[in-house]
N, C-alpha and C positions, 0 to 999 in steps of 0.2 A: 448496340447495332456500331458497325464500321462504318465512318463514311467514305463513298466513291466520290470519284467524277467523272465525266462522262468530257470525252474531248476532240470534239466534231470541229473537222474542213471543210473547205472545199469540196476534197474526194469523196465526204459522207452526203453532199447536198448543195444548195442556189441560193444566192443570193445574191438576188437583181432587183436593177433600180426602175421604173418605169415614167416616162416621160410625158407630157402631155407640149398644146400650142397654141401661142396665146397672141393676141392682137388682131389687130384686122388683118393682114395678109395671113392666117393662120394657118391658110387652105394650100398656102405653098410650103408648111414647113413638114421634117418627118417626128412622130412619135416614137422615142427611141426606145430601144429596150437596153437596156447596160448593165451589164453581168460585172462583178467584184469577184476576182479567182483567188485572190487569196483573202483568207480571213481564217480565224479558229472563235469558237466557242466552246467555252468551259462551265459545263454544269457543276455543279458542287451538291452531291446527293449526304443527307442526314438518317440514315435508314431507309425508309421506300420513298421517302419526300424529298425533290427538288428544294433546297433552301438558296442557292444565288446560282445568279447567270451574268456571266462577263463574256462578252460578243468583243472581237480586235478585229478592224477591217484596215486591212493594205490601199491604200486610196491611190496609191499608186497603180496598183493590179487592174484599177477601172480597165473593159473594152468594151466596145459599141458592138453586138450584137448584133441587132438588124434595124432599121427605122421605116416605119409602114409611113404611107400617105404622100404627099409632098408633091411635086410638081414631074419630077423625075427620079428612081428609084435612088437612094443612099449608095455609091459607088465605096469605093474598099480606102482610095483614096481621100473622100469625104468623111467616113468613121476615123482616119487619123487627124483630120481635121478636129472633126466633132472631141473626139478623146483629148486632144490638145488642150482646148477649151473650156472643158469639162474641168482638167486638170487645175490648168489659167485660175478659172472661179471656183474651188477648192480649196488655190493654193496652197498643194500636195507638199510645193516644199518646204513651209511653215507649217505644217497640218498634216502629218503624213500618216495619221489613223484618222480614226472615227472611231469611238466604244460607245458600248451599250452594256451598264450596272447595272442588274439587279439584285438588292437582298430582301428585298419584300414577296414572297412566289404564294401563290394559293390556287389552291385547288376549285376549276370550276368546270359544269357540265361536258364542257367540249376539252378540256385539256387544263392550265394552267393560263393563270394571271398574271407576269411579270412589273413588275412598279419599280422602275430605279429612274437613272439617270442617262441620257445621250450626248453625248459631246461632237460635234461637228464645227470644223474652220475655227475649233475655241471657242467655242460659246457651249458651254453644259445649260440641260435645261432639260424638269420632270419630261418622264418619259411612259405611258403604257403601253405594256403588247400584249394582248390575249394570243395567246401561244396553242394551237388545236393539235392534240396529241392523237392519234388512230391507230388501233392495233393491226399491221398487217401481217400478220401471221407470226414469220420469226423476228421483226423489227418493228418498231415504234418509229410511226410518219410523224415529223412532226413542223408546223406550218404556219406562217402569220402573214397578214398583208399591214400597214399600217406606215399612214396619211405621214409625208413628211414636208414643210412649208418652209422652205431654203431660205426666205428673207428673215426667219427669226431666227438662224445660225449666222446670219450676215454675210450671207452668199449669193450675189446677184445675180436672178439668171439670166443665161446668154442672151443676146438680142441682134439685131440687125434690124436694119433699115430705120436708125432712130427710133425705137421699138414698136416697128410694125409688124415685126415678127420677132417669137421669141420663145423659149423654153418658158410652160406655166410654173409659176410659182412652186405650188405643189403636185412633186411626185408621190408616185406610188414604193415603196420597200418590201420585196417580195420573199420570203424566207422558208427553203425549206430545208428539211433535215429528217435523215434516216439515221435511225442507232440500234444495233442487233441489241435484242435482250439476253 
């Protein structure tokens, strides 16, 4: 059977990061929804089974979509400040991309388990992703939710007021994509 490759981009789905708030003054902070606007995922198929997956995210494409909670609503200019702080924490000039590569793909009841390596901020770590796959008529809908602990990758979560208000160390990465059959 011929090998094929699915090439997915932000046009076929979403890659979002949801943050929490920590510290004694956590009620003052915003829980953020951040979108990564530029990414690509290549899924290598061998016959009727996916065999490898590679995801590359352009860190500079980070966009602050919304902030929930906090003392006041998150304004447009504040979103710009949040974006700048996030890019600084991720050291976008030195580490312009985040990658995930999985060579071990196994079928599960709900979809596939991807076992591979994620690299963030120059630090590579093993990562398992359970990818749900749903048959939605003429398209396959894929989704995953993965917790990521920033400090495990050398990323210092942004903080204010001598650490009494900070972005929670664990963030939730959410991925959704659609592929025509």
